[in-house]
N, C-alpha and C positions, 0 to 999 in steps of 0.2 A: 536102559532104555527100554520101556515099554511097546509092545507093540499092538496094538488094537486092533481084532480083523475087521473092525465098520468103524468109523466115525461119521455120525447123521450131523449134518450141520442147520442148526435152526431146528426149533420143540416146539414148533405149531401142529396144526392138524395133519399136515403132511411129512412131518418129520414122528411124530406120535404113531401115526397110522405104517409108515415102516419099525418101525421099532415093534408094534404091536406083531408083526408077521416075524421079523425075526427073536423077537424072544421064542420061540419056537422050535430055531432052529439049533439053539445051544450055541452060537458064537458070540466073541465077546466081541459088546459095541458102548458106544457112551454118546449121548445127544449133549453137544456144543449149543448152548442156547445165550444169547444176547440182553433176553429178558430179564429184570429183577424176581419174576414171579411168574405162572401159567398162562395160558392166553393169545402169544404167538399175536400176529398181527392184529386181532378181534383188540389187543389192549389199546390201538390206534383209532381205531372207529370212534365217529359220533354218538352220542349218547343213546339219543333216541330210535337208530337201527334196532329195527327187526327182519329177523330172516323171514326168508319165503319160503320156509316149509316147515308140517305142523314138527313136533320132536323125532318121529319115527323117522325122516331121513332127513333128519339131522341130528344125525349118530355116525360115529367113527366106527371098524368093526370092530366084534367081543361084546360090548355091551351101549344097549339102548340106551339116549337119553333121558332122565325121566321124566313125564309129563311138566311143562310149559302152565304157566297160571291161565294165560289166554291159547288160542290155537298154536299162534307165529310167537317165540320164543323169541325174547329179546336177548340183547350183545350179554347183558348181566348174567342171562340163565344160561348162556351156554359159554360162558368164559368160566363160569363156577363149577360146567360139564367138564371141559377142558382140564381143569384142578383135579378134579374126583377121579377122574380116568387115569390120569398119571398117575395119580396116587394109588387106583387100586393096581394099578400091572408093577408099581418100585422101578416104573424107569431111571434109569442111571443117567439122571437131568444134570450138568451141569451148568452155574448160573452164570449172570454179568459177563458171561463169556462171548465178547467179541472176536469173530476171525477175520483176520487183513489178511493173509494169503494162503494157497495151497500148491506146494512145490512136491514133484518127484524123485525122489531119492532111490534109486536102484527099485528094489522090491517093494519098499513103501513107499507113503506118502507122509508128509510133513506139514503138519498142520499149525499154522504161527495164529497166537490170542494176544487178548493183551493179559491172560492166566496164566501163560506161558505156552511151549509146544506140546502139542500132543501129536501122533504117529499111530497110523492104522495101513491096513494092507488094503480097504476098499474106502470111497467116500461115497457118501450120499450128500447132494445139496438139494435141502428143502426149505431153504429161505427163504419162498414166496416172493410176489414181487411188491411186496406195501411199501418197499424202501426203495423205491423208485416210480414216483410221482409223476404222469407225463403230464404238460399243459404245451401245447398247441402253439407257434410261434405265429405272431400276431404282426404285421407294423406299428409302430409306435407304441409298443406294450409300457414302454419305459417313460413313457411321458405321460402315463393314467397315472394321477396323484389317489387316485382314491384303494382301499383294502384290493387285494388279491390272497386270495387262500386259496388252497387246495383241500380236496373232500378229506385227503391223510390230516388237516389239521381244523377239520371243523369237528365242534363238541357241539354246540345248544344256538338256537336262535339270538336268543336276548342282545348280546351284542348289538343286532342289525335293527333292532324296535326303531322302526319310523323312521329308516333306510331304503332305499329303491336298489336294489340290488338284481343284478345277471345272473342266470343258475347256467352255466355252460356245460351240457351232457343228455342226452337220453336217454342213461342205463336206469336199473331202478336205483344205486348209488342221487343220483338228480333230480326222479318222480320222490326220492324216500326226505332228501335235504331239501327240496323244493314245495312240498307238502307243510315242511317245520316254518320255513322263512316266510311262507305269505301270509303266515297269522300273525305274524308284526312286523313284516314290512310291503313295502311294495315291488311288485317283482318283475319280470321278464325271464320267459324259458326258452336258449338257444341249442337245437340241436342239428346234426349233419342230413339227418330226415323226418319223418313222419314218424314218431316213436310207435311203438304195437305196447297197446296196455291186452291184456291177455283179460280173456275170461272170466268173472269171478271166481268160477266151477274149477279153472286152470293156474295149480301155481306147481313152485317146485316137485313135488310129488309126477305129475306128468311130464313133468321135463328131465328127469332123473332116472323114468322110465325108462325114456325117451333115448339119452342118454347111454343108457346101459345095451336098449338094443342096436345100435349103431357099434357100440365098444364090440359086441358079441357078433357083428356081422351081419346083421337082420337090417336089409336096407329097404323091405316092403313097407318100414314105415316111413310114411313120403315128409313128414316133421311137419307136425302142423303147429309149432313152436319155437321158440329160439332163447336158450338161456341169457341172451340177450336181450328179451322181452320182457317189461313190467308187468309184475305180479301183482295184482289189488290185495295188498296187506291193508288192515286198515284206515291206516295212515294214509293209503292215497285210494283208496275210495271218499273218505273223507273232504279230499281236497278236487277229487273229482267231480262232485257234489259242491263243492264252489264255483266250479265251473275253471279251477286256477291253469290248467293244464293247456294256453292258449301256446304252440311252437311257435319259434322261426328258426329259418336257416341261417346260416353263418355269416355275421357282414362281416367289412373292408380290408378294420381299421383299428386303431383308440387313436383318440387323442387327451387335450389335458383332462381332459374334465369325464371322460365317458369313452363311445363308443361314437362311426362311423357307418351306418349301414351301408348296403353295396348301391342305395339307389342317391346317395351321397348327404341323406338326411344327419345330422348330430343326433343324438341324444344321451345324455347325461346321466352316468350312476355313483354312487358310491363305493358300490364294491360289485365285484366280484367274485362267485364260486367256480371254481373249476372243478366238475367231477367228470376228469376225460378219461381215467382209468387210470393205468400202470403200466410200467414197461419193470421186467427182470434188473436186479444189478447182479453181475456178475466179476464186480472189481477182484472179490476172494481167486477167483478163481483163474486171475489172468496171468500168473506164473504158471500155469500149464499149460495155452497158447492152445485153446479150444474156442476160443472167444471172436466169433464172427460177424461181424454186423449187428451185435448186442445179441446171439444168436449163438448157441452150442447145437452140433448135429446130431440127432440121437436115431438111433434104434429103439423105438420105443421110448425106455429112460434112461438109457446106457447110451454113456459118447460114443461116439465111432471112434471118434480118433486117441481114445483116450480108457481103455479096456476098464481100468478100475475103478472107473466115477460113472452114478448116478444121477439124477438131476428129477425130482419129482415134483409135481403140486404146481408148477408155474404155466400150464393150460393146455387146450387140447394137442399142441406139438410133445410133451411127455404124455399122452395119455387124453383119452376122449373125458372131459370133465374133472381132468385130478385139477383141477384148482377148486374145486367142489365137495362138501361136504364130505357129500355122498358118494361122490365121485371117484373121491382119492385112494380110498381103499382098495379097489381093482387093479389099480396101478401099484398099490405100494407091494400088493401079495405077487404077483411080478415079478419086483421089486429082489425082493427076498431070497425068493428062488435064485436067480439069476445071483446073490450075489453069494449065493452058500453054495452052488457052482463051483463061486470063478478063486474065492476063499480055497476051495478043497482042491481046486485042482493049483493051485499056486504050493499049498503043503505037500501037494505028490510031486511034485514037481522039487519042492527044495531036500525031501528026502529021499530022489534019486540023484 
């Protein structure tokens, strides 16, 4: 039985970021990834997705993404970058490996997968949130006979041609998908509140500078924008010119042919696309008894109740902007330092 110093679960941007800093420590680590190729959660995004920052601000630590064809990189350009990044640093990724459970055994962890059992002194969970699509509960939803998909399963607009489509969700995904769908279908947009479109000159660069300031404890920046605001990538600018973004507040319920608005009026739809975000899936960590109400209590990225477990890339509660490409490196660096100290202490205890 070989016990690795560290096992990283997930080979997307968060897992690779941690690996980049771990390789400097000399620790023995592996990455378990359920995909058959590099790309992480980006492999499950829609075909026309555009990142909302230029390549300089869409890069992981150590190696900048090569210039894209246009100002904002495409999904495929970023996946290609992740592929080359992984190869550049020769990360020990074990593919097609899905983790079903993590169990603590004395001074190490036992990780059960479809390809066998792996053992490690420390665990980094970096599976992201893409496996946990969130859809709000609405009365009568099961009565609706039309198509319903989450943005996770959306790929391209062609299947919605000449249909009437309701897009629910006011973030960047909702805005970009609506821009595509509205070219081939009749659409309506439902958001919790009036969406905020950032000025053309403000994109991810500004947002990441703001995130960095908050990470460093600089509160002088009052925050003129949020990571949830909509960046005007090319498709969004074009849709704004077409006056596509007429937002409506949430409806009351569904009926068999569509939705019922709060004033009681019924409106038929052929399809609903839920652009309502994600929640992390921690089913693989349940054997550790650290999950409470869908969250794990952490101090920075380290589990409070299980000191050998770290969580990277799940959102602000695991490091400000840690779910973003540019932001994850800051928490990954700190995580690697903590793990090196933890493993060193464990070894010292064993030797004594």
